[in-house]
C-alpha positions in Angstrom: 88.2 -130.7 9.0 85.1 -132.3 7.6 83.8 -129.0 6.5 87.0 -128.4 4.6 87.0 -131.7 2.8 83.2 -131.7 1.9 83.5 -129.1 -0.9 86.2 -131.2 -2.5 84.1 -134.5 -2.4 80.8 -133.0 -3.6 81.7 -132.9 -7.3 82.4 -136.7 -7.2 79.1 -137.7 -5.6 77.1 -137.9 -8.9 79.8 -139.2 -11.3 83.4 -139.9 -12.0 84.8 -136.5 -11.0 82.7 -134.7 -13.6 80.2 -131.9 -13.2 76.6 -133.2 -13.5 75.3 -129.9 -14.8 77.7 -130.1 -17.7 76.5 -133.6 -18.6 72.9 -132.3 -18.7 73.8 -129.4 -20.9 75.7 -131.6 -23.3 72.8 -134.0 -23.5 70.4 -131.2 -24.3 72.8 -129.9 -26.9 73.1 -133.4 -28.4 69.2 -133.7 -28.6 69.0 -130.3 -30.2 71.6 -131.2 -32.8 69.8 -134.5 -33.5 66.5 -132.8 -34.1 68.1 -130.2 -36.3 69.6 -133.0 -38.4 66.3 -134.8 -38.8 64.5 -131.6 -39.8 67.1 -130.8 -42.4 66.8 -134.4 -43.8 63.0 -134.1 -44.0 63.3 -130.8 -45.7 65.7 -132.3 -48.3 63.4 -135.3 -48.9 60.4 -132.9 -49.3 62.4 -130.8 -51.8 63.4 -133.9 -53.7 59.8 -135.1 -53.8 58.6 -131.7 -55.1 61.3 -131.8 -57.7 60.2 -135.3 -58.8 56.5 -134.1 -58.9 57.4 -131.1 -61.0 59.4 -133.3 -63.4 56.5 -135.7 -63.8 54.1 -132.8 -64.4 56.5 -131.4 -67.0 56.8 -134.7 -68.8 53.0 -135.2 -68.7 52.6 -131.6 -70.1 55.0 -132.4 -72.9 53.3 -135.7 -73.6 49.9 -134.0 -73.8 51.3 -131.3 -76.0 52.8 -133.9 -78.3 49.6 -135.9 -78.3 47.6 -132.8 -79.2 50.1 -132.1 -82.0 49.7 -135.6 -83.3 45.9 -135.1 -83.3 46.3 -132.0 -85.4 48.7 -133.8 -87.9 45.9 -135.7 -89.5 46.7 -136.8 -93.1 43.4 -138.6 -93.8 41.3 -137.1 -96.5 38.2 -136.0 -94.5 36.1 -135.5 -97.7 36.0 -139.3 -98.3 33.5 -140.2 -95.5 31.3 -137.3 -96.4 31.0 -138.5 -100.0 30.2 -142.1 -98.9 32.6 -143.7 -101.4 31.8 -147.2 -100.0 28.4 -147.0 -101.8 30.3 -147.3 -105.1 30.6 -145.0 -108.1 28.6 -144.2 -111.3 25.7 -142.8 -109.4 23.1 -140.7 -111.2 23.3 -137.2 -109.8 20.4 -134.8 -109.5 20.5 -131.0 -109.1 18.0 -128.4 -107.9 16.1 -128.2 -104.7 12.4 -128.6 -103.7 11.2 -126.2 -101.1 7.8 -126.7 -99.6 5.8 -123.7 -98.3 5.8 -123.1 -94.5 2.6 -124.1 -92.7 1.5 -126.0 -95.8 -0.3 -129.4 -95.6 1.2 -132.1 -97.9 1.0 -135.9 -98.3 4.4 -137.5 -98.1 5.5 -141.2 -98.4 7.2 -141.9 -95.1 10.3 -144.0 -94.6 10.7 -145.2 -91.0 14.2 -146.1 -89.6 14.8 -147.1 -86.0 17.1 -144.8 -83.9 17.7 -142.4 -86.8 16.6 -138.8 -86.3 17.4 -136.8 -89.5 18.4 -133.2 -89.1 18.0 -130.6 -91.8 21.4 -130.3 -93.7 22.4 -133.9 -92.7 23.3 -136.4 -95.4 21.3 -139.7 -95.3 22.8 -142.8 -97.1 20.5 -145.7 -97.9 20.8 -149.2 -99.2 17.4 -150.6 -100.1 16.4 -154.2 -100.8 12.7 -154.4 -100.2 10.7 -154.3 -103.5 8.0 -152.1 -102.1 10.5 -149.5 -100.8 12.4 -149.5 -104.1 9.1 -149.0 -105.9 8.3 -146.1 -103.6 11.6 -144.4 -104.2 11.2 -144.7 -108.0 7.9 -142.9 -107.8 9.5 -140.3 -105.5 12.3 -139.7 -108.1 9.8 -139.2 -110.9 7.8 -136.7 -108.9 9.9 -134.2 -106.8 12.5 -136.5 -105.2 11.2 -135.7 -101.7 10.0 -138.2 -99.0 9.7 -138.0 -95.3 11.9 -139.7 -92.7 10.6 -140.5 -89.3 12.3 -142.4 -86.5 10.6 -145.5 -85.1 11.0 -146.3 -81.4 10.6 -149.9 -80.3 8.8 -150.3 -76.9 8.6 -153.5 -74.9 4.8 -153.3 -74.5 3.3 -151.8 -77.7 6.0 -152.6 -80.3 7.2 -150.0 -82.8 5.8 -146.4 -82.6 6.4 -143.5 -84.9 7.6 -140.1 -83.6 5.3 -137.2 -84.4 8.2 -135.0 -85.7 10.1 -135.8 -88.9 12.3 -134.3 -91.7 11.9 -134.2 -95.4 14.7 -135.8 -97.3 15.5 -134.9 -100.9 17.3 -137.4 -103.1 20.4 -136.1 -105.0 22.2 -139.4 -105.9 20.9 -142.8 -107.0 22.3 -146.1 -108.2 20.2 -149.1 -109.1 21.7 -152.6 -109.5 20.3 -156.0 -110.4 22.4 -159.0 -109.4 21.1 -162.5 -109.9 17.5 -161.2 -110.0 17.8 -159.2 -106.8 17.2 -155.5 -107.1 19.1 -153.1 -104.9 19.0 -149.3 -104.7 21.7 -147.1 -103.2 20.6 -143.5 -102.4 22.1 -140.4 -101.0 19.6 -137.9 -99.7 19.8 -134.5 -97.8 17.6 -133.5 -94.9 15.6 -130.4 -95.8 12.6 -129.2 -93.8 10.9 -130.3 -90.5 7.3 -131.4 -90.4 4.6 -132.4 -87.9 2.6 -135.6 -88.6 -1.1 -135.1 -88.5 -2.3 -138.5 -89.6 -1.0 -141.6 -91.3 -2.4 -144.4 -93.5 -0.9 -147.6 -94.8 -1.4 -148.5 -98.5 -2.0 -152.0 -99.8 1.7 -152.3 -100.7 2.7 -151.5 -97.2 3.9 -148.0 -97.8 3.0 -145.4 -95.1 1.6 -142.1 -96.4 1.5 -139.3 -93.9 -0.5 -136.0 -94.0 2.0 -133.5 -92.5 2.3 -129.8 -91.8 5.6 -128.2 -92.8 7.0 -126.4 -89.8 8.2 -122.8 -90.3 11.6 -121.4 -89.3 10.9 -118.2 -87.5 13.4 -115.3 -87.5 13.0 -113.5 -84.2 13.4 -109.7 -84.5 15.8 -107.9 -82.1 14.4 -107.2 -78.7 15.6 -103.6 -79.0 14.0 -103.0 -82.4 11.2 -100.8 -80.9 13.5 -98.8 -78.7 16.4 -98.4 -81.1 16.9 -95.0 -82.7 18.0 -94.6 -86.4 21.4 -93.2 -85.3 22.0 -96.4 -83.3 21.2 -98.6 -86.2 23.6 -96.7 -88.4 26.4 -97.0 -85.9 26.0 -100.8 -85.6 27.4 -101.6 -89.0 28.8 -105.2 -88.7 32.4 -105.9 -89.5 34.5 -109.0 -89.6 36.5 -109.8 -86.5 40.2 -109.8 -86.6 42.3 -112.9 -86.1 43.1 -111.9 -82.6 39.5 -111.4 -81.7 38.5 -114.7 -83.2 41.3 -116.5 -81.4 40.1 -115.0 -78.1 37.0 -117.2 -78.4 39.3 -120.2 -77.9 42.0 -122.0 -79.9 44.3 -120.8 -82.7 42.9 -118.2 -85.1 43.8 -120.2 -88.1 41.1 -122.8 -87.3 38.4 -120.4 -86.7 35.8 -119.0 -89.1 35.4 -115.2 -88.7 32.0 -114.2 -87.5 30.1 -111.0 -88.0 29.8 -108.8 -84.9 29.2 -105.2 -84.1 32.0 -102.6 -84.1 31.2 -101.7 -80.5 29.0 -104.0 -78.4 28.3 -101.1 -76.0 26.8 -99.0 -78.8 25.0 -102.1 -80.1 23.0 -102.3 -76.8 22.8 -98.6 -76.2 19.0 -98.7 -76.8 18.7 -100.9 -73.6 19.0 -97.7 -71.6 15.5 -96.8 -72.8 13.9 -100.1 -71.6 13.3 -101.8 -68.3 15.9 -104.5 -68.9 19.8 -104.2 -68.8 21.9 -105.0 -71.9 22.8 -108.5 -70.7 19.2 -109.6 -71.0 19.2 -108.8 -74.7 22.5 -110.5 -75.2 21.0 -113.8 -74.2 18.8 -113.7 -77.3 21.4 -112.3 -79.8 22.2 -114.9 -82.5 25.8 -113.7 -82.9 26.5 -113.9 -79.2 24.8 -117.3 -78.9 26.8 -118.7 -81.9 30.0 -117.4 -80.3 29.2 -119.1 -77.0 28.3 -122.4 -78.7 31.5 -122.3 -80.6 33.5 -121.7 -77.5 31.8 -124.7 -75.9 32.6 -126.8 -79.0 36.3 -125.8 -78.8 36.3 -126.7 -75.1 35.1 -130.2 -76.1 38.0 -130.5 -78.6 40.1 -127.7 -80.0 40.9 -129.7 -83.2 37.4 -128.9 -84.5 37.8 -126.5 -87.5 35.5 -123.5 -87.7 35.6 -123.7 -91.5 33.2 -126.7 -91.5 30.6 -124.8 -89.4 27.8 -122.9 -91.2 27.7 -119.2 -90.8 23.9 -118.8 -91.0 22.3 -119.0 -87.5 19.6 -121.5 -88.5 22.0 -123.8 -90.4 24.5 -123.5 -87.6 21.9 -124.6 -85.0 21.0 -127.6 -87.1 24.7 -128.5 -87.6 25.2 -128.4 -83.9 22.2 -130.6 -83.3 23.5 -133.1 -85.8 27.0 -133.1 -84.2 26.0 -133.7 -80.6 25.7 -137.2 -79.1 22.1 -136.7 -78.0 19.5 -139.4 -77.5 16.3 -139.5 -79.6 14.2 -137.6 -77.1 16.6 -134.5 -77.0 17.0 -134.6 -80.8 13.2 -134.6 -81.3 12.9 -131.8 -78.8 15.4 -129.7 -80.9 13.5 -130.5 -84.1 10.3 -129.2 -82.5 11.8 -125.7 -81.9 10.8 -123.3 -84.6 13.4 -120.6 -83.9 17.2 -120.6 -84.3 17.7 -118.4 -81.2 15.7 -120.8 -79.0 17.4 -123.8 -80.5 20.9 -122.3 -79.9 19.9 -121.5 -76.3 18.8 -125.1 -75.8 21.9 -126.5 -77.3 24.2 -124.3 -75.2 22.4 -125.5 -72.1 22.9 -129.1 -73.1 26.5 -128.6 -73.9 27.2 -127.0 -70.6 25.7 -130.0 -68.8 27.0 -132.8 -70.9 30.5 -134.0 -69.8 30.7 -137.7 -70.6 29.1 -140.3 -72.8 27.8 -143.5 -71.2 26.5 -146.9 -72.4 22.8 -146.8 -72.8 22.2 -150.2 -71.3 24.4 -150.3 -68.2 25.3 -146.6 -67.7 29.1 -147.2 -67.6 31.3 -144.4 -68.8 32.6 -144.8 -72.4 34.2 -141.5 -73.4 34.6 -137.9 -72.4 33.7 -134.8 -74.4 37.3 -133.9 -74.9 37.8 -137.1 -76.9 35.4 -136.0 -79.6 36.9 -135.0 -83.0 36.0 -134.7 -86.7 37.0 -137.4 -89.0 34.8 -136.0 -91.7 34.2 -132.6 -93.2 30.5 -133.1 -92.2 31.4 -132.9 -88.5 32.2 -135.3 -85.6 29.0 -137.3 -86.2 27.4 -138.5 -89.5 25.1 -141.1 -90.7 26.5 -144.2 -92.5 24.8 -147.4 -93.8 26.1 -150.9 -93.6 25.8 -153.7 -96.3 22.6 -154.9 -94.6 20.9 -151.5 -95.0 21.0 -150.5 -91.3 21.8 -146.8 -90.8 24.1 -145.9 -88.0 24.7 -142.3 -86.8 28.3 -142.6 -85.7 30.4 -140.3 -83.5 34.2 -140.3 -83.8 36.4 -140.2 -80.7 40.1 -140.5 -80.0 39.8 -142.5 -76.7 37.4 -144.8 -75.0 37.2 -146.7 -71.7 35.4 -149.9 -70.7 35.3 -151.3 -74.3 36.3 -154.7 -75.6 36.8 -155.8 -79.2 35.3 -158.7 -81.0 36.5 -160.3 -84.2 39.3 -159.5 -86.6 39.9 -156.2 -88.4 38.3 -155.9 -91.8 38.5 -153.3 -94.5 35.3 -154.5 -96.3 32.7 -151.8 -96.8 34.8 -149.4 -94.5 33.2 -146.0 -94.0 36.7 -144.5 -93.7 38.8 -145.7 -96.7 42.2 -146.9 -95.6 41.0 -148.0 -92.2 40.0 -151.5 -91.0 37.1 -151.8 -88.5 36.7 -154.1 -85.5 33.4 -154.5 -83.6 33.5 -152.8 -80.2 31.3 -153.9 -77.2 30.7 -152.6 -73.7 32.9 -154.6 -71.3 30.2 -154.4 -68.6 27.1 -155.5 -70.4 28.4 -156.7 -73.8 26.2 -154.2 -75.7 27.3 -153.2 -79.2 28.7 -149.7 -79.0 30.4 -149.2 -82.4 33.8 -150.0 -84.0 37.5 -149.5 -83.6 39.2 -148.2 -86.7 42.9 -148.9 -87.3 44.9 -147.9 -90.4 45.4 -150.6 -93.1 48.0 -148.4 -94.7 51.2 -147.2 -93.2 51.8 -143.6 -92.1 48.0 -143.0 -92.0 46.9 -140.7 -89.2 45.2 -140.8 -86.7 46.8 -144.2 -85.8 43.5 -145.3 -84.3 40.1 -144.0 -83.4 36.6 -145.3 -82.5 33.2 -144.8 -84.1 30.5 -144.9 -81.5 26.8 -145.4 -82.4 24.6 -142.5 -81.2 21.8 -145.0 -80.5 24.0 -146.9 -78.1 25.1 -143.8 -76.1 23.5 -141.8 -73.4 24.8 -138.2 -72.7 26.1 -137.8 -69.2 24.0 -134.8 -67.9 25.6 -134.1 -64.6 24.6 -131.6 -61.9 27.0 -128.8 -60.8 27.0 -130.0 -57.2 28.0 -133.6 -57.6 28.5 -136.6 -59.8 25.0 -137.9 -59.6 22.7 -137.5 -62.5 20.3 -134.7 -62.1 16.6 -135.6 -62.3 13.9 -133.5 -63.8 16.4 -131.4 -65.8 15.3 -129.7 -69.0 17.4 -127.6 -71.4 17.2 -123.8 -71.1 14.7 -122.2 -73.5 
């Protein structure tokens, strides 16, 4: 009897008449359903997050595109800063050019300016008040309108010292004024030739006369000239690149100046097969190739730079690049000491590949990036300007800055960029003077704002490829 009843009671031992195995299966099914719901919810949240990220990236891309378009829509007359209209009108203009023989020894009156390294082809504005300097310039104008400019570096221990490399400056515009018995002279001069100072002497009136040697500008022959056959030279007739080829170097073709290059680069270096070195070795010393690489680096800095303002001659182009880069005095003097356009271009290319940011000279804090550089003048992104006190500032124009505070109220008096008001800009970290902020004094004037940074207050950020720390012992490629 008990054996007959036991099978009936067994199902009720673990519960209320329900099968325990069924409960376990249902619990597992419930857990499985819960986990599946959570996974589906997480997947939906992830998809939503990705959608929001894509939307933000799209908006940022559109904003950057609009910003770049606004940068290109500049309606400011870029010829005004290059003509230095703030110096006034009714200047007496001079024409012609004085060329001194290479390797010749001449005596030049020297003008020394702190933190100004004049580059051949660069315009130098001056406002002179000292009677002895004005007398010197009058004598220079009567002779050949040529004097020497040398930078003076002030050291804590020995005071002012002169650099051993300088540049001749030829006067092409002069205006003299006499107000209340005070004589002033406003001059525009152009950098011409490099020279090496051999010795100096100071006259009784305080003027420094230097015995200098005019440095030559060597044109290096092609490395394949000895191995090149006559048929190869005839097949390498240069032709102007098409708009598509020029645009391939970076940026729109409309902003690029066509450069001369060979019809077939392979044929151009065909003679390398007769030498010990492959073609790529000779390309490193080809002026056309180097100019193309330097322009590509310039466009990577800021693609609003126009190729039409860049010289086409390799020597002039190398000097223009040297005058446009925010280099310190040491690097500028190093470029001036190079006698070959090829070596100068190689050096500049090496510097541009290393330079990524611009820092405050005193505290080292970051001020601007290379992509913020642009040209407010037809002379290029950097030019020399003079203030009412006669102090010359080599100023670089940038769209954006970081770590800068402003001091004083905006003023349009003696503005280097007509239509814009300037405000003094200082480093937020060390309060060192860095330049000026320029805002439009007239409506609908673009750009809406920009900064002019003094080259003497900046230090190029030369960074190593492996990290963010500054590389020590680095020298430009020669």
